[in-house]
DRENPA-3360 file (N, C-alpha, C; in nm, 2 decimals, always signed):
BEGIN
1 = XXXXXXXX = +0.08/-0.11/-0.02/-0.01/-0.01/+0.00/+0.06/+0.13/-0.01 ~ +0.06/+0.23/-0.07/+0.13/+0.34/-0.09/+0.12/+0.42/+0.04 ~ +0.24/+0.46/+0.11/+0.23/+0.56/+0.21/+0.18/+0.70/+0.18 ~ +0.07/+0.71/+0.26/-0.02/+0.83/+0.22/+0.06/+0.95/+0.33 ~ +0.16/+0.94/+0.41/+0.23/+1.03/+0.50/+0.34/+1.13/+0.43 ~ +0.33/+1.09/+0.28/+0.45/+1.13/+0.21/+0.44/+1.30/+0.20 ~ +0.56/+1.33/+0.22/+0.56/+1.50/+0.20/+0.65/+1.55/+0.07 ~ +0.61/+1.62/-0.01/+0.68/+1.63/-0.13/+0.81/+1.75/-0.09;
9 = XXXXXXXX = +0.93/+1.72/-0.18/+1.02/+1.82/-0.16/+1.08/+1.85/-0.27 ~ +1.02/+1.82/-0.39/+1.06/+1.82/-0.52/+1.13/+1.99/-0.54 ~ +1.23/+2.00/-0.60/+1.27/+2.12/-0.63/+1.20/+2.23/-0.70 ~ +1.11/+2.19/-0.79/+1.05/+2.28/-0.87/+0.93/+2.33/-0.77 ~ +0.88/+2.27/-0.67/+0.80/+2.31/-0.58/+0.85/+2.39/-0.48 ~ +0.94/+2.31/-0.38/+1.00/+2.39/-0.30/+1.07/+2.52/-0.35 ~ +1.16/+2.50/-0.44/+1.23/+2.59/-0.51/+1.16/+2.73/-0.56 ~ +1.06/+2.68/-0.61/+0.96/+2.77/-0.70/+0.89/+2.90/-0.56;
17 = XXXXXXXX = +0.85/+2.82/-0.44/+0.81/+2.92/-0.38/+0.90/+2.98/-0.29 ~ +1.04/+2.89/-0.27/+1.14/+3.01/-0.23/+1.17/+3.12/-0.32 ~ +1.19/+3.11/-0.43/+1.20/+3.20/-0.53/+1.10/+3.32/-0.52 ~ +0.97/+3.27/-0.52/+0.85/+3.36/-0.51/+0.87/+3.47/-0.39 ~ +0.89/+3.38/-0.26/+0.93/+3.48/-0.14/+1.06/+3.54/-0.16 ~ +1.16/+3.53/-0.22/+1.27/+3.58/-0.20/+1.27/+3.71/-0.31 ~ +1.18/+3.68/-0.40/+1.17/+3.80/-0.52/+1.05/+3.91/-0.43 ~ +0.97/+3.85/-0.35/+0.89/+3.95/-0.30/+0.96/+4.02/-0.17;
25 = XXXXXXXX = +1.06/+3.95/-0.13/+1.12/+4.03/-0.02/+1.22/+4.15/-0.09 ~ +1.29/+4.10/-0.19/+1.35/+4.19/-0.27/+1.29/+4.31/-0.32 ~ +1.18/+4.30/-0.39/+1.10/+4.39/-0.42/+1.04/+4.50/-0.32 ~ +1.00/+4.43/-0.21/+0.93/+4.54/-0.10/+1.05/+4.57/-0.01 ~ +1.17/+4.55/-0.01/+1.29/+4.54/+0.08/+1.37/+4.63/-0.02 ~ +1.49/+4.59/-0.07/+1.61/+4.67/-0.13/+1.54/+4.76/-0.23 ~ +1.44/+4.70/-0.32/+1.40/+4.76/-0.43/+1.28/+4.86/-0.40 ~ +1.28/+4.85/-0.29/+1.09/+4.94/-0.27/+1.13/+5.10/-0.27;
33 = XXXXXXXX = +1.24/+5.13/-0.25/+1.26/+5.27/-0.30/+1.27/+5.34/-0.40 ~ +1.31/+5.23/-0.50/+1.31/+5.28/-0.65/+1.17/+5.25/-0.68 ~ +1.10/+5.16/-0.66/+0.97/+5.12/-0.69/+0.84/+5.23/-0.65 ~ +0.86/+5.25/-0.52/+0.74/+5.35/-0.45/+0.82/+5.41/-0.36 ~ +0.89/+5.53/-0.39/+0.96/+5.60/-0.30/+0.88/+5.67/-0.17 ~ +0.95/+5.66/-0.08/+0.88/+5.70/+0.05/+0.78/+5.57/+0.12 ~ +0.74/+5.47/+0.06/+0.65/+5.38/+0.08/+0.71/+5.29/+0.19 ~ +0.64/+5.29/+0.31/+0.70/+5.22/+0.41/+0.67/+5.05/+0.39;
41 = XXXXXXXX = +0.75/+4.97/+0.46/+0.75/+4.83/+0.45/+0.60/+4.76/+0.45 ~ +0.56/+4.68/+0.36/+0.39/+4.67/+0.39/+0.38/+4.53/+0.48 ~ +0.43/+4.54/+0.60/+0.44/+4.42/+0.69/+0.30/+4.33/+0.68 ~ +0.18/+4.39/+0.69/+0.05/+4.35/+0.68/+0.03/+4.25/+0.56 ~ +0.06/+4.35/+0.44/+0.05/+4.26/+0.33/+0.17/+4.13/+0.30 ~ +0.29/+4.17/+0.37/+0.40/+4.04/+0.37/+0.34/+3.93/+0.42 ~ +0.27/+3.92/+0.55/+0.23/+3.87/+0.63/+0.11/+3.76/+0.55 ~ +0.03/+3.84/+0.49/-0.07/+3.77/+0.40/+0.00/+3.69/+0.30;
49 = XXXXXXXX = +0.09/+3.76/+0.22/+0.18/+3.70/+0.11/+0.22/+3.57/+0.13 ~ +0.32/+3.55/+0.26/+0.39/+3.45/+0.28/+0.28/+3.34/+0.34 ~ +0.19/+3.40/+0.39/+0.10/+3.32/+0.45/+0.02/+3.21/+0.32 ~ +0.00/+3.29/+0.21/-0.06/+3.23/+0.09/+0.06/+3.13/+0.02 ~ +0.17/+3.13/+0.05/+0.28/+3.06/+0.00/+0.28/+2.94/+0.11 ~ +0.27/+2.95/+0.22/+0.27/+2.83/+0.31/+0.13/+2.74/+0.28 ~ +0.01/+2.81/+0.26/-0.10/+2.73/+0.24/-0.09/+2.67/+0.09 ~ -0.01/+2.72/+0.00/-0.01/+2.65/-0.12/+0.07/+2.51/-0.07;
57 = XXXXXXXX = +0.18/+2.53/-0.02/+0.28/+2.44/+0.02/+0.19/+2.32/+0.08 ~ +0.12/+2.37/+0.20/+0.02/+2.26/+0.26/-0.06/+2.19/+0.17 ~ -0.12/+2.25/+0.06/-0.23/+2.19/-0.03/-0.17/+2.10/-0.13 ~ -0.04/+2.11/-0.19/+0.00/+2.03/-0.28/+0.13/+1.97/-0.21 ~ +0.18/+1.99/-0.13/+0.33/+1.94/-0.08/+0.32/+1.85/+0.06 ~ +0.19/+1.85/+0.12/+0.19/+1.79/+0.24/+0.12/+1.65/+0.20 ~ +0.09/+1.57/+0.30/+0.04/+1.43/+0.28/-0.10/+1.43/+0.21 ~ -0.16/+1.57/+0.21/-0.29/+1.59/+0.19/-0.28/+1.56/+0.02;
65 = XXXXXXXX = -0.16/+1.58/-0.05/-0.14/+1.57/-0.17/-0.17/+1.43/-0.21 ~ -0.07/+1.34/-0.12/-0.07/+1.21/-0.15/-0.21/+1.14/-0.15 ~ -0.27/+1.18/-0.04/-0.43/+1.12/-0.01/-0.50/+1.15/-0.11 ~ -0.52/+1.29/-0.16/-0.59/+1.31/-0.28/-0.56/+1.28/-0.40 ~ -0.43/+1.22/-0.41/-0.41/+1.18/-0.58/-0.42/+1.01/-0.55 ~ -0.38/+0.96/-0.45/-0.43/+0.81/-0.45/-0.54/+0.74/-0.37 ~ -0.61/+0.81/-0.29/-0.70/+0.78/-0.20/-0.84/+0.79/-0.22 ~ -0.84/+0.95/-0.17/-0.99/+1.01/-0.14/-1.00/+1.11/-0.25;
73 = XXXXXXXX = -1.13/+1.14/-0.30/-1.16/+1.25/-0.39/-1.19/+1.35/-0.30 ~ -1.23/+1.33/-0.16/-1.27/+1.43/-0.08/-1.16/+1.51/-0.03 ~ -1.02/+1.44/-0.03/-0.92/+1.52/+0.02/-0.87/+1.60/-0.10 ~ -0.86/+1.53/-0.22/-0.84/+1.62/-0.35/-0.93/+1.75/-0.35 ~ -1.07/+1.77/-0.33/-1.14/+1.87/-0.30/-1.12/+1.96/-0.20 ~ -1.06/+1.92/-0.09/-0.99/+2.02/+0.01/-0.87/+2.08/-0.03 ~ -0.80/+1.99/-0.13/-0.67/+2.06/-0.15/-0.71/+2.16/-0.26 ~ -0.82/+2.16/-0.34/-0.86/+2.26/-0.42/-0.91/+2.36/-0.35;
81 = XXXXXXXX = -0.97/+2.34/-0.26/-1.03/+2.46/-0.19/-0.93/+2.55/-0.10 ~ -0.81/+2.47/-0.08/-0.70/+2.56/-0.02/-0.63/+2.66/-0.14 ~ -0.61/+2.58/-0.23/-0.56/+2.67/-0.34/-0.65/+2.78/-0.41 ~ -0.78/+2.76/-0.41/-0.89/+2.86/-0.49/-0.88/+2.96/-0.39 ~ -0.92/+2.92/-0.27/-0.97/+3.02/-0.16/-0.88/+3.08/-0.09 ~ -0.82/+3.00/+0.02/-0.69/+3.05/+0.09/-0.57/+3.10/+0.05 ~ -0.48/+3.03/-0.07/-0.41/+3.07/-0.10/-0.42/+3.19/-0.18 ~ -0.50/+3.16/-0.30/-0.54/+3.25/-0.41/-0.58/+3.42/-0.33;
89 = XXXXXXXX = -0.65/+3.39/-0.26/-0.72/+3.53/-0.16/-0.60/+3.59/-0.09 ~ -0.51/+3.52/-0.04/-0.44/+3.58/+0.06/-0.31/+3.65/-0.03 ~ -0.27/+3.55/-0.14/-0.18/+3.63/-0.24/-0.21/+3.75/-0.30 ~ -0.34/+3.78/-0.34/-0.37/+3.90/-0.39/-0.38/+4.02/-0.27 ~ -0.42/+3.98/-0.16/-0.43/+4.04/-0.04/-0.29/+4.11/+0.01 ~ -0.18/+4.02/-0.04/-0.06/+4.03/+0.00/+0.05/+4.13/-0.09 ~ -0.03/+4.19/-0.21/+0.04/+4.27/-0.32/-0.02/+4.41/-0.29 ~ +0.09/+4.48/-0.21/+0.03/+4.63/-0.23/+0.03/+4.70/-0.37;
97 = XXXXXXXX = -0.03/+4.78/-0.38/-0.05/+4.85/-0.52/+0.04/+4.90/-0.58 ~ +0.15/+4.95/-0.54/+0.28/+4.99/-0.58/+0.38/+4.89/-0.64 ~ +0.34/+4.76/-0.61/+0.43/+4.63/-0.63/+0.37/+4.57/-0.79 ~ +0.25/+4.59/-0.80/+0.18/+4.56/-0.93/+0.17/+4.69/-1.04 ~ +0.19/+4.79/-0.99/+0.18/+4.90/-1.07/+0.30/+4.90/-1.18 ~ +0.41/+4.87/-1.17/+0.52/+4.85/-1.29/+0.44/+4.76/-1.41 ~ +0.35/+4.70/-1.36/+0.30/+4.59/-1.49/+0.17/+4.65/-1.53 ~ +0.08/+4.68/-1.42/-0.07/+4.74/-1.47/-0.09/+4.85/-1.50;
105 = XXXXXXXX = +0.05/+4.96/-1.50/+0.02/+5.06/-1.55/+0.12/+5.09/-1.67 ~ +0.16/+4.98/-1.71/+0.23/+5.00/-1.84/+0.13/+4.99/-1.96 ~ +0.15/+5.11/-2.02/+0.07/+5.14/-2.14/+0.06/+5.02/-2.24 ~ +0.15/+4.96/-2.29/+0.14/+4.86/-2.40/+0.08/+4.73/-2.34 ~ +0.07/+4.72/-2.21/+0.01/+4.60/-2.15/-0.19/+4.67/-2.11 ~ -0.21/+4.76/-2.11/-0.33/+4.80/-2.08/-0.45/+4.77/-2.15 ~ -0.45/+4.74/-2.29/-0.56/+4.68/-2.36/-0.58/+4.53/-2.33 ~ -0.47/+4.44/-2.32/-0.47/+4.31/-2.30/-0.55/+4.28/-2.15;
113 = XXXXXXXX = -0.48/+4.36/-2.05/-0.54/+4.37/-1.93/-0.67/+4.42/-1.90 ~ -0.71/+4.50/-1.97/-0.85/+4.55/-1.98/-0.95/+4.44/-2.01 ~ -0.91/+4.38/-2.12/-0.97/+4.26/-2.12/-0.98/+4.12/-2.03 ~ -0.85/+4.11/-2.00/-0.81/+4.00/-1.92/-0.90/+3.98/-1.77 ~ -0.89/+4.12/-1.72/-0.94/+4.13/-1.59/-1.09/+4.17/-1.58 ~ -1.16/+4.19/-1.70/-1.32/+4.22/-1.72/-1.37/+4.11/-1.63 ~ -1.48/+4.16/-1.55/-1.54/+4.03/-1.48/-1.61/+3.92/-1.55 ~ -1.67/+3.95/-1.67/-1.71/+3.83/-1.74/-1.62/+3.76/-1.79;
121 = XXXXXXXX = -1.51/+3.81/-1.82/-1.38/+3.69/-1.86/-1.34/+3.63/-1.76 ~ -1.31/+3.71/-1.62/-1.26/+3.65/-1.51/-1.34/+3.52/-1.48 ~ -1.47/+3.56/-1.47/-1.59/+3.44/-1.44/-1.60/+3.33/-1.50 ~ -1.59/+3.36/-1.64/-1.61/+3.26/-1.75/-1.45/+3.17/-1.76 ~ -1.37/+3.23/-1.75/-1.23/+3.16/-1.76/-1.23/+3.04/-1.64 ~ -1.28/+3.12/-1.51/-1.25/+3.03/-1.36/-1.34/+2.92/-1.41 ~ -1.47/+2.94/-1.43/-1.59/+2.86/-1.42/-1.54/+2.74/-1.53 ~ -1.50/+2.75/-1.67/-1.49/+2.67/-1.75/-1.35/+2.56/-1.74;
129 = XXXXXXXX = -1.25/+2.66/-1.67/-1.13/+2.59/-1.62/-1.16/+2.48/-1.55 ~ -1.23/+2.51/-1.42/-1.25/+2.42/-1.29/-1.35/+2.32/-1.37 ~ -1.44/+2.31/-1.43/-1.54/+2.25/-1.47/-1.48/+2.16/-1.58 ~ -1.42/+2.19/-1.67/-1.34/+2.11/-1.76/-1.25/+1.99/-1.72 ~ -1.17/+2.07/-1.62/-1.05/+1.98/-1.56/-1.11/+1.88/-1.47 ~ -1.23/+1.87/-1.44/-1.33/+1.78/-1.37/-1.39/+1.69/-1.45 ~ -1.39/+1.67/-1.61/-1.43/+1.55/-1.69/-1.35/+1.47/-1.66 ~ -1.44/+1.34/-1.64/-1.36/+1.20/-1.61/-1.23/+1.17/-1.65;
137 = XXXXXXXX = -1.25/+1.18/-1.78/-1.12/+1.15/-1.86/-1.00/+1.23/-1.81 ~ -1.01/+1.35/-1.81/-0.94/+1.45/-1.79/-0.87/+1.44/-1.63 ~ -0.97/+1.44/-1.57/-0.94/+1.43/-1.40/-0.88/+1.34/-1.39 ~ -0.88/+1.20/-1.44/-0.81/+1.09/-1.39/-0.69/+1.07/-1.47 ~ -0.67/+1.13/-1.57/-0.53/+1.14/-1.64/-0.42/+1.24/-1.53 ~ -0.50/+1.34/-1.48/-0.39/+1.43/-1.39/-0.37/+1.33/-1.27 ~ -0.46/+1.25/-1.23/-0.43/+1.17/-1.12/-0.33/+1.05/-1.15 ~ -0.32/+1.03/-1.28/-0.20/+0.91/-1.29/-0.08/+0.97/-1.35;
145 = XXXXXXXX = -0.06/+1.10/-1.41/+0.06/+1.17/-1.47/+0.09/+1.29/-1.38 ~ +0.20/+1.29/-1.32/+0.24/+1.37/-1.19/+0.23/+1.50/-1.29 ~ +0.32/+1.53/-1.41/+0.29/+1.65/-1.50/+0.18/+1.72/-1.49 ~ +0.07/+1.64/-1.54/-0.04/+1.70/-1.56/-0.11/+1.72/-1.44 ~ -0.09/+1.67/-1.35/-0.13/+1.69/-1.21/-0.09/+1.83/-1.18 ~ +0.03/+1.86/-1.18/+0.11/+1.98/-1.15/+0.04/+2.10/-1.23 ~ +0.01/+2.07/-1.34/-0.03/+2.17/-1.47/-0.19/+2.19/-1.40 ~ -0.26/+2.10/-1.37/-0.37/+2.11/-1.32/-0.42/+2.23/-1.21;
153 = XXXXXXXX = -0.30/+2.19/-1.10/-0.31/+2.27/-0.99/-0.24/+2.40/-1.03 ~ -0.18/+2.42/-1.12/-0.10/+2.55/-1.14/-0.24/+2.66/-1.22 ~ -0.31/+2.59/-1.29/-0.40/+2.62/-1.39/-0.53/+2.67/-1.27 ~ -0.56/+2.56/-1.17/-0.63/+2.61/-1.07/-0.63/+2.76/-1.01 ~ -0.47/+2.75/-0.94/-0.45/+2.87/-0.90/-0.44/+2.98/-0.97 ~ -0.40/+2.99/-1.09/-0.39/+3.10/-1.18/-0.54/+3.15/-1.22 ~ -0.63/+3.06/-1.25/-0.77/+3.12/-1.27/-0.83/+3.16/-1.13 ~ -0.78/+3.10/-1.01/-0.87/+3.16/-0.90/-0.82/+3.29/-0.88;
161 = XXXXXXXX = -0.66/+3.35/-0.92/-0.63/+3.45/-0.92/-0.73/+3.55/-1.01 ~ -0.76/+3.49/-1.10/-0.84/+3.59/-1.21/-0.98/+3.59/-1.16 ~ -1.04/+3.50/-1.10/-1.18/+3.49/-1.04/-1.17/+3.61/-0.89 ~ -1.09/+3.62/-0.85/-1.08/+3.70/-0.73/-1.04/+3.83/-0.77 ~ -0.97/+3.85/-0.86/-0.94/+3.99/-0.91/-1.04/+4.12/-0.91 ~ -1.17/+4.08/-0.98/-1.26/+4.19/-0.97/-1.31/+4.23/-0.82 ~ -1.29/+4.14/-0.72/-1.32/+4.15/-0.57/-1.22/+4.22/-0.49 ~ -1.09/+4.17/-0.52/-0.97/+4.20/-0.44/-0.84/+4.26/-0.53;
169 = XXXXXXXX = -0.89/+4.33/-0.62/-0.76/+4.39/-0.70/-0.71/+4.47/-0.63 ~ -0.55/+4.48/-0.64/-0.46/+4.54/-0.57/-0.41/+4.66/-0.67 ~ -0.47/+4.66/-0.79/-0.44/+4.75/-0.88/-0.50/+4.88/-0.88 ~ -0.46/+4.98/-0.87/-0.53/+5.11/-0.88/-0.58/+5.15/-1.04 ~ -0.51/+5.09/-1.12/-0.53/+5.11/-1.27/-0.65/+5.01/-1.30 ~ -0.66/+4.89/-1.26/-0.76/+4.82/-1.29/-0.81/+4.78/-1.14 ~ -0.91/+4.87/-1.07/-0.96/+4.85/-0.94/-1.06/+4.74/-0.94 ~ -1.10/+4.69/-0.81/-1.18/+4.60/-0.77/-1.34/+4.68/-0.83;
177 = XXXXXXXX = -1.45/+4.60/-0.84/-1.58/+4.64/-0.88/-1.62/+4.71/-0.77 ~ -1.73/+4.78/-0.78/-1.82/+4.85/-0.67/-1.89/+4.73/-0.60 ~ -1.89/+4.78/-0.49/-1.97/+4.68/-0.39/-2.09/+4.61/-0.45 ~ -2.16/+4.69/-0.48/-2.31/+4.63/-0.56/-2.27/+4.51/-0.68 ~ -2.21/+4.58/-0.77/-2.17/+4.49/-0.88/-2.07/+4.35/-0.84 ~ -2.00/+4.37/-0.70/-1.94/+4.24/-0.67/-2.02/+4.13/-0.62 ~ -2.15/+4.19/-0.57/-2.23/+4.09/-0.51/-2.27/+4.02/-0.64 ~ -2.34/+4.07/-0.74/-2.36/+4.02/-0.86/-2.29/+3.94/-0.95;
185 = XXXXXXXX = -2.16/+3.96/-0.94/-2.06/+3.91/-0.99/-2.02/+3.75/-0.89 ~ -2.03/+3.76/-0.78/-1.99/+3.64/-0.68/-2.11/+3.56/-0.72 ~ -2.25/+3.62/-0.71/-2.35/+3.51/-0.74/-2.37/+3.45/-0.84 ~ -2.33/+3.54/-0.96/-2.33/+3.48/-1.12/-2.23/+3.36/-1.10 ~ -2.08/+3.37/-1.06/-1.99/+3.24/-1.05/-2.06/+3.14/-0.98 ~ -2.11/+3.18/-0.89/-2.16/+3.06/-0.81/-2.29/+2.99/-0.86 ~ -2.36/+3.04/-0.93/-2.44/+3.00/-1.00/-2.41/+2.90/-1.11 ~ -2.29/+2.96/-1.17/-2.22/+2.91/-1.32/-2.17/+2.78/-1.28;
193 = XXXXXXXX = -2.12/+2.75/-1.11/-2.03/+2.65/-1.09/-2.11/+2.52/-1.04 ~ -2.25/+2.55/-1.01/-2.35/+2.47/-0.99/-2.39/+2.34/-1.05 ~ -2.36/+2.35/-1.20/-2.37/+2.22/-1.27/-2.26/+2.12/-1.23 ~ -2.16/+2.19/-1.23/-2.04/+2.07/-1.18/-2.08/+2.01/-1.07 ~ -2.13/+2.07/-0.95/-2.17/+2.02/-0.83/-2.27/+1.92/-0.87 ~ -2.37/+1.96/-0.92/-2.48/+1.84/-0.98/-2.42/+1.73/-1.05 ~ -2.32/+1.75/-1.14/-2.26/+1.62/-1.22/-2.19/+1.52/-1.11 ~ -2.13/+1.61/-1.01/-2.04/+1.51/-0.93/-2.14/+1.46/-0.81;
201 = XXXXXXXX = -2.24/+1.51/-0.77/-2.33/+1.47/-0.65/-2.41/+1.37/-0.69 ~ -2.47/+1.40/-0.83/-2.61/+1.29/-0.87/-2.58/+1.19/-0.98 ~ -2.42/+1.17/-1.00/-2.41/+1.06/-1.10/-2.44/+0.94/-1.05 ~ -2.47/+0.88/-1.12/-2.52/+0.73/-1.10/-2.41/+0.63/-1.07 ~ -2.30/+0.67/-1.12/-2.17/+0.58/-1.11/-2.04/+0.64/-1.06 ~ -1.96/+0.56/-1.03/-1.84/+0.63/-0.97/-1.75/+0.68/-1.12 ~ -1.74/+0.83/-1.14/-1.71/+0.90/-1.22/-1.53/+0.91/-1.25 ~ -1.46/+0.86/-1.15/-1.30/+0.86/-1.16/-1.23/+0.70/-1.12;
209 = XXXXXXXX = -1.20/+0.64/-1.21/-1.16/+0.49/-1.18/-1.06/+0.49/-1.05 ~ -0.98/+0.60/-1.02/-0.88/+0.58/-0.95/-0.91/+0.58/-0.82 ~ -1.04/+0.65/-0.79/-1.11/+0.64/-0.66/-1.17/+0.52/-0.64 ~ -1.24/+0.48/-0.75/-1.32/+0.35/-0.74/-1.24/+0.23/-0.69 ~ -1.11/+0.22/-0.74/-1.04/+0.09/-0.71/-0.92/+0.13/-0.63 ~ -0.92/+0.26/-0.55/-0.82/+0.28/-0.46/-0.83/+0.22/-0.33 ~ -0.71/+0.18/-0.23/-0.71/+0.11/-0.11/-0.82/+0.20/-0.03 ~ -0.89/+0.14/+0.06/-0.97/+0.21/+0.14/-0.88/+0.26/+0.27;
217 = XXXXXXXX = -0.90/+0.38/+0.29/-0.82/+0.43/+0.40/-0.93/+0.40/+0.55 ~ -1.06/+0.41/+0.53/-1.18/+0.40/+0.61/-1.24/+0.27/+0.55 ~ -1.26/+0.18/+0.62/-1.35/+0.04/+0.55/-1.50/+0.08/+0.54 ~ -1.54/+0.14/+0.61/-1.66/+0.15/+0.60/-1.70/+0.30/+0.50 ~ -1.62/+0.34/+0.44/-1.64/+0.47/+0.36/-1.61/+0.45/+0.21 ~ -1.73/+0.41/+0.14/-1.73/+0.38/+0.03/-1.69/+0.48/-0.11 ~ -1.62/+0.44/-0.22/-1.62/+0.53/-0.35/-1.72/+0.63/-0.37 ~ -1.86/+0.56/-0.36/-1.97/+0.67/-0.39/-1.99/+0.75/-0.28;
225 = XXXXXXXX = -1.96/+0.72/-0.15/-2.00/+0.80/-0.04/-1.87/+0.93/-0.05 ~ -1.76/+0.87/-0.08/-1.64/+0.96/-0.12/-1.66/+1.07/-0.20 ~ -1.73/+1.03/-0.34/-1.77/+1.12/-0.45/-1.86/+1.21/-0.38 ~ -1.97/+1.17/-0.31/-2.06/+1.25/-0.27/-2.02/+1.38/-0.20 ~ -1.94/+1.34/-0.08/-1.87/+1.43/+0.01/-1.77/+1.49/-0.06 ~ -1.71/+1.46/-0.13/-1.62/+1.54/-0.22/-1.67/+1.67/-0.28 ~ -1.77/+1.60/-0.35/-1.88/+1.74/-0.44/-1.93/+1.80/-0.33 ~ -1.98/+1.77/-0.22/-2.03/+1.85/-0.11/-1.91/+1.96/-0.04;
233 = XXXXXXXX = -1.80/+1.90/-0.04/-1.70/+2.00/+0.02/-1.67/+2.09/-0.08 ~ -1.67/+2.07/-0.23/-1.66/+2.16/-0.31/-1.75/+2.25/-0.31 ~ -1.88/+2.23/-0.32/-1.99/+2.32/-0.31/-2.00/+2.42/-0.18 ~ -2.01/+2.32/-0.07/-2.05/+2.38/+0.05/-1.92/+2.48/+0.11 ~ -1.78/+2.44/+0.06/-1.68/+2.54/+0.09/-1.70/+2.66/-0.03 ~ -1.72/+2.68/-0.13/-1.73/+2.76/-0.21/-1.85/+2.86/-0.15 ~ -1.93/+2.81/-0.12/-2.06/+2.87/-0.09/-2.02/+2.94/+0.07 ~ -1.94/+2.90/+0.13/-1.93/+2.96/+0.26/-1.83/+3.08/+0.24;
241 = XXXXXXXX = -1.73/+3.05/+0.17/-1.64/+3.16/+0.13/-1.70/+3.29/+0.03 ~ -1.79/+3.25/-0.05/-1.87/+3.33/-0.12/-1.96/+3.40/-0.02 ~ -2.04/+3.35/+0.08/-2.12/+3.43/+0.17/-2.03/+3.52/+0.23 ~ -1.93/+3.48/+0.29/-1.84/+3.59/+0.35/-1.85/+3.69/+0.27 ~ -1.80/+3.68/+0.16/-1.76/+3.77/+0.05/-1.87/+3.87/+0.03 ~ -1.99/+3.80/+0.03/-2.09/+3.88/-0.01/-2.14/+3.95/+0.10 ~ -2.13/+3.91/+0.23/-2.15/+3.99/+0.36/-2.08/+4.11/+0.38 ~ -1.93/+4.09/+0.32/-1.84/+4.18/+0.35/-1.89/+4.30/+0.25;
249 = XXXXXXXX = -1.92/+4.26/+0.13/-1.92/+4.36/+0.04/-2.07/+4.44/+0.04 ~ -2.16/+4.37/+0.12/-2.31/+4.43/+0.14/-2.28/+4.53/+0.26 ~ -2.23/+4.49/+0.35/-2.18/+4.58/+0.48/-2.12/+4.71/+0.41 ~ -2.01/+4.71/+0.33/-1.93/+4.80/+0.27/-2.00/+4.88/+0.20 ~ -2.10/+4.80/+0.12/-2.20/+4.90/+0.02/-2.29/+4.99/+0.14 ~ -2.33/+4.94/+0.21/-2.44/+4.99/+0.32/-2.38/+5.10/+0.39 ~ -2.23/+5.06/+0.41/-2.19/+5.20/+0.49/-2.16/+5.30/+0.39 ~ -2.12/+5.27/+0.26/-2.10/+5.36/+0.17/-2.23/+5.43/+0.15;
257 = XXXXXXXX = -2.34/+5.38/+0.13/-2.49/+5.45/+0.12/-2.52/+5.53/+0.22 ~ -2.50/+5.48/+0.36/-2.54/+5.55/+0.47/-2.46/+5.69/+0.49 ~ -2.36/+5.69/+0.42/-2.25/+5.80/+0.46/-2.28/+5.92/+0.35 ~ -2.36/+5.88/+0.23/-2.40/+5.97/+0.15/-2.49/+6.07/+0.17 ~ -2.48/+6.19/+0.14/-2.60/+6.30/+0.18/-2.76/+6.25/+0.11 ~ -2.87/+6.28/+0.20/-2.99/+6.26/+0.13/-2.99/+6.33/+0.03 ~ -3.06/+6.30/-0.10/-3.06/+6.37/-0.22/-3.21/+6.46/-0.19 ~ -3.20/+6.59/-0.26/-3.29/+6.66/-0.24/-3.41/+6.61/-0.34;
265 = XX = -3.54/+6.63/-0.27/-3.68/+6.65/-0.36/-3.73/+6.77/-0.36 ~ -3.82/+6.76/-0.48/-3.87/+6.90/-0.52/-4.00/+6.90/-0.40;
% end
């Protein structure tokens, strides 16, 4: 039986995260005076950014990856939740506006970025990417091929950054949506992801052979139960995070509305 307690220490994973952390330290430290003269060290941003890297490693480098890859769909879904919500959200929240400005303020890139960061484009790319990767043949291929599995996770994380950009954008050139449009956007993406949940939760058969024939970590936990729980984790996790984001957006919208002077009537 495969040892589920394995921790990944591949150079491309550990080295990649170290390089990202090092670049962040360089740009927010020694090069900060050149990029944003007079700006203080963004301590709160840095804490969030490095927390994002830690969560990313826990998602794909801890035993959770081995369990999700070889034993349980539910563990794989938890892994995706950590990438899409925990790591991606903290990554964006860890970027001060002046750190992304050299890219977002570049005139030659503005037309492309304006299209890429449009809420409709962000929502469609995210929804299609996540949904297509859950097609049985493609999903099971990722479970059997390490390179494809890494590609899957990179795409999940990258499209999650796009998904959250209209809500958490650190850019002044391409700022977040207003609070009202944010709520509409979040609800629209949630509705767009519902068919995927229904496909997983109400399937008459086991969709992914890897999990159907995997060794059982828990004797009384069948592949069908695992598939249903995995779908529930995906949907309920997304609903919870979306609900929190909606509450925050509504509260800020309400504060903004209350702060405006009443309009005069004739």
